[in-house]
C-alpha angles and dihedrals in degrees: 000000000000119000111242114245117236113254110246129188124227116258103248103201116201114249116228115244091240091057092047091051095046090048092049092050089047091053090046090053092050091052092043091053097041094049088054093045094046089047087072087073091060108106113260098012097104091045090051089051090049087051089053101256135114115187101315097334132097113236108249141137088268092054093047092047091049091048091049091049091049092052095040095064097063090039090055090045088069092064095033091054089055098044114028119099112263099258095046090041093054093047094045093049093048093049098042095044091048091050092049094054093077091036089056093045090050090058090074095053113123095357118143097204095071096164092054096043093038091058093045093048093045092052092046091049091050090053091048089051089051090050092050091047094048092047094043093050095043104153116252127215128218114263112268116247118225096218135006133198090238099044118091119245122249094261092055092050092048092049091053091048093052094046 
């Protein structure tokens, strides 16, 4: 008769806030790019581009530069979320995510494929909400104390290091 194995639970390691934010911005960028790429399969879009128009805008260096700037911000947020100091990181994520909520909603304006764009926009808005939530609830640590009654003074520490 086989011996029953003990039931063990999976070790669910906490994910650092920086990693959560970088992952959310990465997912946002994938959706952002794929909605644009898949949009090429919408009837008439490629012909409009060949005719020099995107949505209501004429294709120009100004349009392309603005589009690049618009896409660069969330792309840079991936690395900024992983590298900025906590206070600047929290503030930057809150501001940029809040600014991108109306930008994301605007992307559906005047589109005929509402199911396609609606799903893309809804997913992007959920990721922005996750970013705001993670940044807003960033864990805080207790203020560090300069000296403590139980901590050794500098001379004691140095003496132990030299011994």
